[in-house]
N, C-alpha and C positions, 0 to 999 in steps of 0.2 A: 410157729415156724422154728425150724432147727437149722443150724449152719455149722459146717466143719471148716474151721479157720485154716487158711493157708499160712505157711510159715512166714511169708512176707508180711502178712497182716499182724502176726504176733510180734514181729520185730519192729514194725512201724505202723501202728494202727491209724495214724493221722490220715484222714481222707477216706477211710473205710466207711462205706455206706451200709451200716447194719441197723435195720429197723428195731425200734424199741420192742422189748419183749421177746426177742429172738433168743432161743436156747442155744448157747454156744458150746462147741466141742473142739478139741484138738486131738490129733493122732499121735501115736508113739513115734511116727516118722518125724513129726514136727519137733518133739522133744529131742530126738536124736540129732536132727539138723541144728538145733540151737546149741547142743553140746559140741558138735563139730565146729560150729562157728567160733566157739571159745578157743579151740585149738589152732584155728587159722587166723586169729586176730593179728594185726600187723604191729601192735605195740601194747604196752601194759594198760594204758588208759582205755583202749578199745576192749581189751580182754576183761577188764573190770566191768565195763558197761554191759558186755554180753553175759557175763556171769550173773550180774544182778537181774537182767531180763529173764534168764533161765530160772533163777530162784523164784522170782515173782510169778512166773508162769506155772511152775510146779506147785506153788502155794495156792494159786487161784483155782486150779482144776482138781476135781476129785479123781483119784487114780482109777484107771480103767473101769469105766462105768458101763460099758457096753461095746457093741460091734456094729459097724455099718452093714448094709445089706450085702456088701462084698467081702465081709469078714475082717475089715480093718478095725483093730482095737482103738477105742476112743476114750477120752476123759471128758467129763461134762463140767462146765463152769460151776464152781461152788457159789451158790446164791449169797452166802454169808460174806464173801470177799468183796 
């Protein structure tokens, strides 16, 4: 099974019901939204938290590994992470 993660799940995965063995992917849109979230943080503490989340997300996913059937570029979760 494969799943394209919504930005909300990348931000707060608690409660996400993802079956074991699911191949996870994120879109460039998610990476862009995470970056915009840093710019819109209300204080420095939140900005640091969001920056760390973006860095961890970028590190965990292999850069543009393919496209969805609708042409959206995606990155696949790096199994080594």
